[in-house]
N, C-alpha and C positions, 0 to 999 in steps of 0.2 A: 189309739190303745186306753184300754181303761188304767183311771192310776184311783187306787185307794189314799183319802187326804184323812190325817190324822191334826186334831189341832182343837186350841179351847177357845171359848167364845169371844172374849175378848183379851186385849194385847196386856190391861193396866194388873189384873189380877197375874200371881206369881202360878204357873203350871202345875195341874196337881194330876195323875192319874186317875183320880178316880171322875176328873171330871171330862177326860178327854173324850171327844165326839168322831163318829167320824161321816163321812161322805165320799162318793163314788162320781170319778166325774170322766168323759170321755175328750184327750185331747190328742194331738201329735205327738208331743213330747214333754217331758217333765217339765221342762221352762215354762211351757206353754200352761201347765195345768196351772202351775203356782202363780203367773200371773192372771190367768182366769180370777183362782179363789181371789188373791190380793185386792184385784179390783173391784171387784164384788160384793164384799164382806171385809168384815172388820177382826177376821178371825185372827189368832194367832197360830198360825202354821205348825205343826212339829214334826211330821214328816211326810213325805209323799212316798207311795210305793206303787212301783207299777204293779199290775195283775195279769197274771198269763196262765195258762195251763191247766192245772190241778187247782191251784190257788184260786184262779177268777171263778173255777165250777163251784168253788167252796161258796164262797163270798155267795155267789149267785143265788145257791141252794139254802143256806144256813144262817144269813145274816141277812139284815133287813135292806136286802141291796134294789137300790134304787139310783137311776143316774140323775144326776145334777145337772141343771143345763144355768147358763145365765145368756141374757141379753146380749147381743153384739151390739156394741156402740159406734 
């Protein structure tokens, strides 16, 4: 499954909508997606959303869609 992760670059500064960034990740479930991002980045995760159907198609066509991958430890 593909997940859209909304995040802030660090956990110290208060989150602001204007500085929210996005990455896309492939994982078996939402818990695994969160774990992968938390284990490999200093990001403050705001929201993880599963993308399916029309939502996934829209993101692939209109956003800077690129799957992020992390090396398995």
